C-alpha positions, 0 to 999 in steps of 0.5 A: 500500500502506498504510504500517505506520507510519501504521497503528501511529500510528493504533492508538497514537492511538486506544488512548491515547484509549480508555485516557484515558477508562477504557473509557467511551463512547457506543454507538449503542444507548445515549446515556449515557456507559457502560463497555462490557465487549465493548470491553475484550474486543477491547482484550485481543485487540488487545493480545495481537496487538501483544505477539505481534509485538513492537509493545508491550513485556512491561511495557506489555502487562502494564499494559494487561491488568491495567487491563482485568482490573480493569474487567472484574472490576467488571462481571462477572455470575454467573448460575451457581454458578460462572463469570463472564460479561458483558453489554452494560452497558446496557439493550437491547430492554427487557432489564436492563443486567445481562443476560448476552450470549453474544457479549460473554462469547465475545469477552472469553473469547477476549481473555483466552485470547489474552493468556495464550497470548502470555505473560501468566500472572498469577493474576488472568488465570488466574482470570478466564479459567477463570471465563469458560470455566466460564460458557460451558460451563454456558451451552452446557449450560443455555441451549441450544435445539434447532435442527431446521433444522440438527439440533443444539442451540445456545446462545441469545443471552441468557436473555431472547433465547432464540434460537440466533444463529449468529454468537454461538454460533460465536464463543463455541464456538470460543473455548471450543474453543481453550481446551479444547485446552489442558486435559487432559480435553477430548476428549469436549467437544472432539468435541461442539463440533466437531460443533456448529460443523460444523452451523453451517458446513452452514447456509451458503447458497451465494451468500448466506452465513449468515442471522442465525438460523433464520427471520431473513433478514438477512445481516450483514457483521459476523456473517459475519466472526464466523462465518468467523473462528471457523471459521478459528480452529478449522479453519484458513484453508483451510476458509473461504477460498472462503466468504470470497471469496464473502462479499467478492463480496457486500459489496464496492462501488466505494466500500468495503463494504456492511453488510447483505443481506436475503433476499427470498422469492418475492413479498417486498417490498423496502425500496427497491422502486424501486431495482432495481439493489440487487436480484439473483435468488437461488433462487426469490426475490431478495437486497436489498443494503441501502443502508447502508455498512459500520460500523466494527466490521464493517470491523474484524472483516473486517480480522481475517479478511483478515489471517488469510487473508493468512497461511493462504490460497492467495491471500495477495497478494490478501488483503493488497491487500484488507486495505490497502483495509479498513485505509484505510477504518478509519483514515479513520473513526478519524481523522475529527473528524466520525465518530460511530462513533469515539465508540463503544468497541465499534466502535473496539476491533473496528477496533483489533483488525483494524488490529493483525492487519493490521499484524502481517501487514505486519511478518511479510511485511517480515521474510520479504522481508528474509530472502529478500533476504539469502539 
């Protein structure tokens, strides 16, 4: 079993490095040293978890939130008449660095919400939280397209990528729905988003998972976990546990976890056609397990999901054991001097969020064991 102290030391070491660089770093899609708003969204989520379980003091928590808010405020985008959203902070796919992205805004909005929920009530946080949720609400209204495959309209990935990506849509809508539940006039909007999330849930392909988007046949570990965490946040872990078991069975390998699958229709050509063990039948076609190990942020989001199920699932002990495996992999990457991913703030903060959630589970179980032992 992973020792709680080792996880805590790893978190402290990585967060200290992140803070010393003021959130600046590289990215697999950008070779320039940049600030990455998405990383601060995950940083806020991790801080909220650590504060909620007493891993950091109220004073330290407020300091960290304040610094992150200052960084985010300086990089906020305002495409609508109200609200704020965020992009990648660098040019991607010929899109400008100021392009708003749904997944970035959803992650930051969720981080702001989580911090407010565990006690941070500064006016600056309240304003930014409201701005992010206003932007998401307008995004859902003005930047959505009909998906005939599921019979609903979903928000697009960005103004320049007008595709309804399942993982980004589910993550952003779940974040907005959680915030809606704290508002007094949320009944009609709550119902609308619930229906859309149910439509995404129904797009799950048994024995495979969720493809990236309608017509896109890639099944990615990070994006499976985004969707499952969104559904678990809204409906509870019991709804997603069977999906999660299937997903882990798809991606787990003796060495760790794979990063992506690809659905091959009948007659489709595999990327590694001579590597038959990587193929398995599916429906009238086959599934190709791409020969690529899971990335750091994929493992981080997986650990968030596993931690959720370790608290709410039926097979809790099993999820705790799986979490130990994922946590070891994450820490081996974060502490390796040769790990390229340890230089990527977006990846690193996904990992820190996952470790924080798992450490919270271990602390909770330890506390329960002590209570049961004294009774």
